[in-house]
Backbone as CSV, one residue per row, in Angstrom:
resi,resn,N_x,N_y,N_z,CA_x,CA_y,CA_z,C_x,C_y,C_z
1,MET,202.049,-179.493,205.705,201.117,-178.840,204.798,201.826,-177.775,203.976
2,LYS,201.396,-177.637,202.727,201.969,-176.601,201.880,201.518,-175.228,202.346
3,LYS,202.435,-174.264,202.257,202.036,-172.881,202.495,201.109,-172.458,201.368
4,ARG,200.026,-171.765,201.721,199.048,-171.293,200.738,199.129,-169.773,200.686
5,ILE,199.458,-169.246,199.512,199.720,-167.820,199.355,198.980,-167.284,198.141
6,THR,198.367,-166.116,198.300,197.760,-165.405,197.174,198.781,-164.416,196.632
7,LEU,198.984,-164.424,195.322,199.899,-163.483,194.672,199.134,-162.744,193.593
8,ALA,198.979,-161.433,193.779,198.251,-160.616,192.811,199.218,-159.720,192.042
9,PHE,198.981,-159.631,190.743,199.739,-158.740,189.860,198.810,-157.604,189.435
10,THR,199.272,-156.359,189.560,198.490,-155.228,189.071,199.279,-154.497,187.989
11,GLY,198.752,-153.339,187.558,199.330,-152.653,186.412,200.527,-151.770,186.679
12,ALA,201.066,-151.785,187.894,202.285,-151.011,188.147,203.465,-151.650,187.419
13,SER,204.462,-150.852,187.127,205.691,-151.404,186.571,206.337,-152.290,187.630
14,GLY,206.999,-153.349,187.179,207.671,-154.234,188.132,207.258,-155.686,188.004
15,ALA,206.738,-156.071,186.837,206.316,-157.455,186.621,207.406,-158.477,186.941
16,PRO,208.707,-158.204,186.642,209.729,-159.192,186.957,209.807,-159.544,188.448
17,TYR,209.443,-158.607,189.327,209.426,-158.919,190.760,208.389,-160.010,191.046
18,GLY,207.185,-159.811,190.525,206.120,-160.772,190.791,206.397,-162.128,190.172
19,LEU,206.928,-162.147,188.966,207.220,-163.413,188.293,208.326,-164.178,189.001
20,ARG,209.329,-163.472,189.464,210.411,-164.132,190.209,209.892,-164.663,191.546
21,LEU,209.025,-163.897,192.196,208.438,-164.360,193.448,207.615,-165.618,193.208
22,LEU,206.842,-165.638,192.136,206.058,-166.818,191.803,206.965,-168.031,191.631
23,GLN,208.049,-167.856,190.909,208.986,-168.961,190.699,209.522,-169.488,192.027
24,CYS,209.911,-168.581,192.904,210.484,-168.989,194.193,209.451,-169.677,195.078
25,LEU,208.229,-169.188,195.061,207.172,-169.806,195.879,206.862,-171.211,195.387
26,LEU,206.793,-171.386,194.079,206.531,-172.718,193.542,207.709,-173.654,193.800
27,ASP,208.928,-173.141,193.649,210.114,-173.954,193.946,210.133,-174.411,195.395
28,ALA,209.546,-173.579,196.288,209.471,-173.922,197.708,208.260,-174.809,198.003
29,ASP,207.600,-175.283,196.941,206.473,-176.209,197.050,205.260,-175.582,197.719
30,CYS,205.049,-174.285,197.471,203.865,-173.599,198.005,202.681,-173.795,197.070
31,GLU,201.487,-173.579,197.601,200.280,-173.514,196.794,199.994,-172.033,196.559
32,VAL,200.002,-171.620,195.301,199.906,-170.204,194.980,198.661,-169.928,194.142
33,PHE,197.835,-169.004,194.653,196.667,-168.534,193.919,197.043,-167.204,193.271
34,VAL,197.066,-167.153,191.956,197.474,-165.948,191.231,196.237,-165.227,190.699
35,ILE,196.222,-163.902,190.896,195.172,-163.050,190.338,195.851,-161.969,189.506
36,LEU,195.368,-161.776,188.292,195.956,-160.797,187.375,194.926,-159.738,187.015
37,SER,195.280,-158.473,187.228,194.390,-157.410,186.754,194.551,-157.304,185.235
38,LYS,193.607,-156.634,184.588,193.697,-156.445,183.140,194.951,-155.666,182.779
39,ALA,195.256,-154.643,183.570,196.455,-153.840,183.306,197.719,-154.657,183.523
40,ALA,197.691,-155.590,184.480,198.868,-156.423,184.746,199.233,-157.250,183.526
41,ARG,198.225,-157.774,182.849,198.497,-158.565,181.647,199.217,-157.722,180.585
42,VAL,198.804,-156.451,180.473,199.434,-155.545,179.513,200.880,-155.266,179.921
43,VAL,201.091,-154.953,181.200,202.431,-154.598,181.682,203.385,-155.785,181.598
44,ILE,202.900,-156.977,181.942,203.749,-158.165,181.832,204.231,-158.329,180.399
45,GLY,203.336,-158.097,179.429,203.720,-158.189,178.024,204.698,-157.113,177.598
46,MET,204.635,-155.936,178.241,205.544,-154.838,177.915,206.921,-155.033,178.536
47,GLU,206.948,-155.573,179.746,208.213,-155.641,180.496,208.950,-156.973,180.341
48,THR,208.258,-157.984,179.813,208.892,-159.288,179.590,208.460,-159.794,178.213
49,LYS,208.932,-160.964,177.863,208.528,-161.594,176.606,207.347,-162.537,176.811
50,LEU,206.789,-162.532,178.022,205.656,-163.397,178.334,204.354,-162.763,177.855
51,LYS,203.645,-163.449,177.008,202.328,-163.013,176.536,201.296,-163.964,177.119
52,LEU,200.532,-163.482,178.089,199.575,-164.339,178.764,198.313,-164.509,177.926
53,PRO,197.912,-165.733,177.665,196.677,-165.964,176.919,195.456,-165.718,177.793
54,ALA,194.313,-165.553,177.160,193.065,-165.414,177.901,192.694,-166.759,178.506
55,GLY,191.916,-166.714,179.570,191.492,-167.951,180.217,192.436,-168.341,181.322
56,THR,191.877,-168.814,182.420,192.702,-169.137,183.587,193.585,-170.360,183.353
57,GLY,193.040,-171.390,182.696,193.825,-172.602,182.464,195.025,-172.349,181.577
58,ALA,194.814,-171.607,180.492,195.917,-171.294,179.574,196.948,-170.400,180.251
59,ALA,196.469,-169.458,181.082,197.394,-168.565,181.797,198.227,-169.351,182.808
60,GLU,197.605,-170.315,183.477,198.346,-171.169,184.411,199.506,-171.862,183.714
61,GLN,199.222,-172.451,182.552,200.267,-173.171,181.834,201.357,-172.228,181.349
62,ALA,200.968,-171.040,180.872,201.958,-170.070,180.398,202.863,-169.615,181.538
63,LEU,202.285,-169.364,182.699,203.085,-168.952,183.859,203.995,-170.089,184.307
64,ARG,203.455,-171.296,184.336,204.256,-172.464,184.729,205.449,-172.632,183.782
65,ASP,205.207,-172.488,182.479,206.290,-172.602,181.496,207.320,-171.491,181.688
66,TRP,206.838,-170.265,182.007,207.743,-169.125,182.154,208.672,-169.298,183.347
67,VAL,208.139,-169.732,184.478,208.965,-169.846,185.689,209.761,-171.144,185.726
68,GLN,209.481,-172.048,184.812,210.268,-173.267,184.609,210.432,-174.097,185.884
69,THR,209.316,-174.408,186.511,209.353,-175.328,187.646,208.075,-176.155,187.647
70,ASP,208.209,-177.431,187.960,207.028,-178.286,188.047,206.639,-178.527,189.500
71,ARG,207.255,-177.774,190.411,206.941,-177.914,191.829,205.785,-176.996,192.215
72,GLY,205.268,-177.201,193.417,204.210,-176.356,193.930,202.900,-176.538,193.177
73,ASN,201.896,-175.854,193.639,200.576,-175.917,193.016,200.183,-174.503,192.605
74,LEU,199.851,-174.326,191.341,199.524,-173.011,190.800,198.070,-172.982,190.344
75,VAL,197.321,-171.998,190.839,195.936,-171.805,190.433,195.762,-170.339,190.045
76,VAL,195.366,-170.082,188.804,195.064,-168.720,188.371,193.566,-168.498,188.541
77,CYS,193.220,-167.436,189.268,191.818,-167.102,189.517,191.396,-165.940,188.618
78,GLY,190.178,-165.985,188.145,189.644,-164.897,187.346,189.413,-163.660,188.201
79,LEU,189.482,-162.510,187.570,189.374,-161.242,188.299,187.988,-161.060,188.922
80,GLU,187.002,-161.743,188.392,185.648,-161.678,188.944,185.161,-163.059,189.381
81,GLN,186.095,-163.895,189.776,185.765,-165.259,190.214,185.451,-165.237,191.714
82,TRP,184.251,-164.839,192.038,183.882,-164.605,193.435,183.796,-165.891,194.251
83,THR,183.782,-167.051,193.589,183.745,-168.323,194.312,185.134,-168.867,194.615
84,ALA,186.177,-168.140,194.241,187.543,-168.588,194.512,187.795,-168.622,196.025
85,PRO,188.635,-169.552,196.498,188.926,-169.637,197.932,189.416,-168.327,198.532
86,VAL,190.147,-167.533,197.750,190.733,-166.294,198.265,189.689,-165.238,198.592
87,ALA,188.429,-165.454,198.139,187.371,-164.464,198.354,186.659,-164.627,199.682
88,SER,187.012,-165.669,200.434,186.320,-165.928,201.692,187.290,-166.143,202.839
89,GLY,186.936,-165.615,203.995,187.778,-165.798,205.171,187.928,-167.243,205.578
90,SER,186.962,-168.090,205.216,187.028,-169.495,205.601,187.911,-170.322,204.679
91,GLY,188.298,-169.740,203.529,189.095,-170.511,202.593,190.369,-169.838,202.128
92,ALA,190.538,-168.582,202.478,191.683,-167.815,201.963,193.010,-168.309,202.540
93,PRO,194.078,-168.186,201.753,195.413,-168.543,202.246,195.836,-167.684,203.435
94,ALA,196.908,-168.086,204.082,197.385,-167.392,205.282,198.086,-166.085,204.957
95,ALA,198.464,-165.888,203.699,199.202,-164.673,203.343,198.866,-164.253,201.920
96,MET,198.996,-162.956,201.668,198.772,-162.412,200.335,199.830,-161.362,200.025
97,VAL,200.290,-161.366,198.787,201.238,-160.355,198.319,200.675,-159.736,197.041
98,VAL,200.685,-158.414,196.961,200.338,-157.723,195.718,201.648,-157.173,195.171
99,CYS,202.139,-157.774,194.080,203.479,-157.468,193.589,203.527,-157.567,192.069
100,PRO,203.658,-156.443,191.388,203.703,-155.083,191.913,202.295,-154.579,192.239
101,CYS,202.244,-153.554,193.075,200.972,-152.986,193.506,200.844,-151.557,192.975
102,SER,199.871,-151.338,192.121,199.639,-149.988,191.620,199.075,-149.122,192.737
103,THR,199.243,-147.817,192.608,198.696,-146.926,193.634,197.173,-146.901,193.566
104,GLY,196.606,-147.226,192.405,195.159,-147.334,192.301,194.637,-148.507,193.116
105,THR,195.312,-149.646,193.028,194.928,-150.815,193.823,195.154,-150.543,195.298
106,LEU,196.254,-149.887,195.622,196.540,-149.535,197.010,195.411,-148.685,197.582
107,SER,194.948,-147.708,196.805,193.857,-146.835,197.232,192.568,-147.626,197.446
108,ALA,192.258,-148.532,196.504,191.039,-149.331,196.614,191.074,-150.235,197.837
109,ILE,192.235,-150.808,198.122,192.375,-151.660,199.307,192.212,-150.821,200.575
110,ALA,192.787,-149.617,200.560,192.725,-148.749,201.741,191.295,-148.348,202.085
111,CYS,190.436,-148.258,201.054,189.048,-147.849,201.331,188.084,-149.022,201.327
112,GLY,188.600,-150.248,201.163,187.754,-151.432,201.233,186.805,-151.581,200.064
113,ALA,187.219,-151.175,198.873,186.318,-151.167,197.717,185.804,-152.559,197.341
114,SER,186.687,-153.541,197.297,186.318,-154.934,196.960,185.560,-155.032,195.637
115,ASP,185.977,-154.268,194.638,185.302,-154.271,193.345,185.776,-155.383,192.412
116,ASN,186.900,-156.027,192.742,187.361,-157.176,191.969,188.029,-158.157,192.946
117,LEU,188.480,-159.286,192.439,188.980,-160.334,193.333,190.272,-159.935,194.042
118,ILE,191.099,-159.106,193.410,192.321,-158.646,194.082,191.945,-157.830,195.314
119,GLU,191.046,-156.875,195.118,190.634,-156.010,196.232,189.902,-156.808,197.303
120,ARG,189.045,-157.755,196.893,188.314,-158.572,197.851,189.264,-159.468,198.652
121,ALA,190.233,-160.091,197.972,191.178,-160.963,198.669,191.999,-160.180,199.693
122,ALA,192.377,-158.953,199.330,193.117,-158.105,200.263,192.236,-157.717,201.442
123,ASP,190.967,-157.419,201.168,190.018,-157.074,202.220,189.850,-158.241,203.186
124,VAL,189.788,-159.453,202.637,189.683,-160.656,203.466,190.923,-160.799,204.352
125,ALA,192.096,-160.584,203.768,193.339,-160.704,204.545,193.335,-159.733,205.721
126,ILE,192.875,-158.514,205.489,192.843,-157.511,206.555,191.830,-157.891,207.624
127,LYS,190.624,-158.251,207.205,189.575,-158.529,208.194,189.861,-159.791,208.991
128,GLU,190.600,-160.734,208.397,190.929,-161.975,209.095,192.247,-161.883,209.860
129,GLY,192.907,-160.733,209.783,194.168,-160.556,210.497,195.302,-161.382,209.920
130,ARG,195.270,-161.612,208.605,196.320,-162.402,207.951,197.347,-161.484,207.313
131,LYS,198.490,-162.063,206.989,199.581,-161.263,206.441,199.220,-160.749,205.049
132,LEU,199.389,-159.446,204.875,199.181,-158.800,203.582,200.372,-157.899,203.313
133,ILE,201.025,-158.124,202.186,202.199,-157.334,201.796,201.909,-156.658,200.460
134,LEU,202.093,-155.346,200.415,201.924,-154.589,199.182,203.282,-154.079,198.719
135,VAL,203.549,-154.230,197.423,204.838,-153.814,196.850,204.586,-152.701,195.834
136,PRO,204.403,-151.456,196.310,204.163,-150.353,195.377,205.422,-150.016,194.582
137,ARG,205.238,-149.669,193.320,206.358,-149.279,192.471,205.931,-147.990,191.784
138,GLU,206.215,-146.888,192.444,205.813,-145.575,191.953,206.829,-144.552,192.431
139,ALA,207.003,-143.469,191.690,207.912,-142.409,192.127,207.565,-141.120,191.386
140,PRO,207.450,-140.022,192.104,207.449,-139.934,193.567,206.080,-140.327,194.128
141,PHE,206.027,-140.540,195.447,204.753,-140.793,196.100,204.075,-139.456,196.396
142,SER,202.786,-139.374,196.074,202.036,-138.165,196.397,201.541,-138.250,197.839
143,PRO,201.067,-137.138,198.414,200.481,-137.205,199.760,199.349,-138.233,199.853
144,LEU,198.559,-138.374,198.780,197.488,-139.378,198.777,198.050,-140.784,198.913
145,HIS,199.104,-141.078,198.145,199.730,-142.399,198.227,200.237,-142.659,199.642
146,LEU,200.914,-141.670,200.199,201.508,-141.823,201.522,200.441,-141.978,202.603
147,GLU,199.355,-141.229,202.478,198.272,-141.346,203.450,197.625,-142.727,203.389
148,ASN,197.442,-143.239,202.176,196.874,-144.580,202.031,197.806,-145.642,202.604
149,MET,199.109,-145.492,202.377,200.073,-146.450,202.921,200.097,-146.397,204.441
150,LEU,200.028,-145.183,205.008,200.011,-145.044,206.464,198.754,-145.685,207.039
151,LYS,197.620,-145.441,206.404,196.352,-146.036,206.854,196.455,-147.554,206.871
152,LEU,196.979,-148.133,205.801,197.099,-149.583,205.714,198.125,-150.127,206.695
153,SER,199.237,-149.411,206.847,200.252,-149.846,207.797,199.695,-149.913,209.211
154,ARG,198.853,-148.964,209.563,198.232,-148.955,210.893,197.260,-150.115,211.073
155,LEU,196.807,-150.690,209.950,195.930,-151.863,210.004,196.722,-153.170,210.018
156,GLY,198.043,-153.056,209.993,198.879,-154.249,210.030,199.397,-154.714,208.687
157,VAL,199.116,-153.948,207.626,199.594,-154.302,206.292,201.069,-153.918,206.166
158,THR,201.861,-154.783,205.564,203.272,-154.494,205.324,203.422,-153.790,203.982
159,ILE,204.016,-152.614,203.994,204.283,-151.849,202.771,205.763,-152.000,202.444
160,MET,206.054,-152.657,201.331,207.439,-152.913,200.958,207.700,-152.400,199.541
161,PRO,208.031,-151.113,199.405,208.268,-150.557,198.069,209.377,-151.310,197.337
162,ALA,209.239,-151.380,196.032,210.262,-152.029,195.211,211.474,-151.106,195.112
163,ALA,212.241,-151.050,196.203,213.405,-150.169,196.296,214.598,-151.008,196.757
164,PRO,215.258,-151.704,195.828,216.347,-152.597,196.225,217.550,-151.863,196.796
165,GLY,218.237,-152.540,197.710,219.469,-152.004,198.278,220.664,-152.372,197.405
166,PHE,221.829,-151.886,197.789,223.027,-152.132,196.995,224.184,-152.704,197.806
167,TYR,223.936,-152.983,199.110,225.042,-153.480,199.930,225.464,-154.897,199.557
168,HIS,224.643,-155.599,198.780,225.047,-156.934,198.320,225.797,-156.865,196.991
169,GLN,226.126,-155.648,196.577,226.905,-155.381,195.364,226.313,-156.068,194.129
170,PRO,225.111,-155.675,193.738,224.467,-156.294,192.575,225.247,-156.038,191.292
171,GLU,225.253,-157.036,190.416,225.939,-156.915,189.140,224.979,-156.956,187.958
172,THR,223.746,-157.394,188.209,222.768,-157.504,187.133,221.410,-156.983,187.615
173,VAL,220.513,-156.766,186.668,219.142,-156.401,187.019,218.508,-157.515,187.847
174,GLN,218.829,-158.767,187.499,218.284,-159.903,188.250,218.692,-159.845,189.718
175,ASP,219.899,-159.383,190.000,220.350,-159.236,191.391,219.476,-158.233,192.136
176,LEU,219.078,-157.166,191.461,218.216,-156.151,192.082,216.813,-156.709,192.334
177,VAL,216.303,-157.458,191.365,215.004,-158.097,191.533,215.049,-159.069,192.710
178,ASP,216.107,-159.864,192.766,216.236,-160.872,193.824,216.312,-160.250,195.211
179,PHE,216.850,-159.047,195.308,216.928,-158.377,196.612,215.528,-158.195,197.195
180,ILE,214.606,-157.688,196.388,213.240,-157.463,196.860,212.532,-158.792,197.097
181,VAL,212.695,-159.731,196.180,212.029,-161.028,196.323,212.522,-161.748,197.575
182,ALA,213.807,-161.637,197.874,214.340,-162.263,199.089,213.679,-161.683,200.337
183,ARG,213.483,-160.381,200.361,212.825,-159.742,201.510,211.379,-160.205,201.634
184,LEU,210.707,-160.356,200.496,209.331,-160.843,200.515,209.269,-162.273,201.058
185,LEU,210.171,-163.114,200.591,210.202,-164.503,201.066,210.477,-164.562,202.563
186,ASP,211.364,-163.700,203.044,211.640,-163.640,204.489,210.362,-163.320,205.264
187,HIS,209.605,-162.343,204.781,208.376,-161.942,205.473,207.281,-163.001,205.381
188,LEU,207.359,-163.846,204.356,206.380,-164.916,204.197,206.787,-166.191,204.935
189,GLY,207.989,-166.177,205.504,208.469,-167.356,206.213,208.866,-168.486,205.283
190,VAL,209.296,-168.135,204.058,209.730,-169.116,203.066,211.250,-169.046,202.960
191,GLU,211.906,-170.181,203.121,213.367,-170.215,203.064,213.864,-169.692,201.716
192,GLN,214.933,-168.913,201.755,215.491,-168.374,200.517,217.005,-168.297,200.606
193,THR,217.643,-168.445,199.459,219.101,-168.324,199.372,219.478,-167.308,198.300
194,LEU,218.530,-166.441,197.939,218.783,-165.466,196.879,219.792,-164.414,197.307
195,VAL,219.613,-163.914,198.534,220.462,-162.844,199.047,220.814,-163.169,200.496
196,LYS,222.086,-163.030,200.832,222.515,-163.272,202.206,221.917,-162.194,203.125
197,ARG,221.560,-162.599,204.316,221.050,-161.650,205.286,222.196,-160.810,205.828
198,TRP,221.859,-159.617,206.328,222.863,-158.714,206.861,223.706,-159.407,207.931
199,GLY,225.012,-159.331,207.786,225.915,-159.925,208.762,226.351,-161.329,208.449
200,GLU,225.714,-161.976,207.460,226.102,-163.343,207.109,227.337,-163.321,206.231
C-alpha cells in the first residue's frame, strides 16, 4: 500500500522545503494530500517562480509540473474542504507534515482551533495518535512560540525547526534544503538518499 501523507504549506518563509518534500514523497510513490493556506500561496510566489493558480485541480497540475515527477498520487484539498479525507479520523493519512509552519498556525494547532482544514487535519492527527511534524521557520522564538512548541511536544508532536546542519559540507542552498527534507523523510519512514546519515 502507498504511504498516505498530508502536507500543509503555511505562510512562513521556507516554501522550498515544502516543495522539495513534496517532490521526494511523490518520487517515493506516496499518496500526498496537499493543503495550502492563503498566505502560503503568496509566499510560494515570493520565494520561487511558481505561481499557483486558483482552484484545486489547476493547483495540482501546477505543483506536479513544478516537482517534475509523474509518480505518486497528488490531491490538493481546499482550505475549507471539510469533506476531505484528512478532516476525519476514519479517513486521514497516517502522518502529517506542516512545512513550513507559521507560528500562527502552530498556535492554532496548540489550542485546537480547527478553523480551517490545516488546523483540523492537525487536530485529527493529534487526537488519533498519528505522526504530526511541524517545521517552524521563525527567528527568534518568543516565549509564546516556545510554550506552544513545548505543549505540542508533550502531546507527541515532532517539532523540527528549519535549521539545517553543516557537517555534510553543503555547497548550495539546495544542499541546505535537502538536509531538512532528509530528516523529515527519515521521520516519515520514507527511504531517502539526499543526505548520508551520521557515521555513513
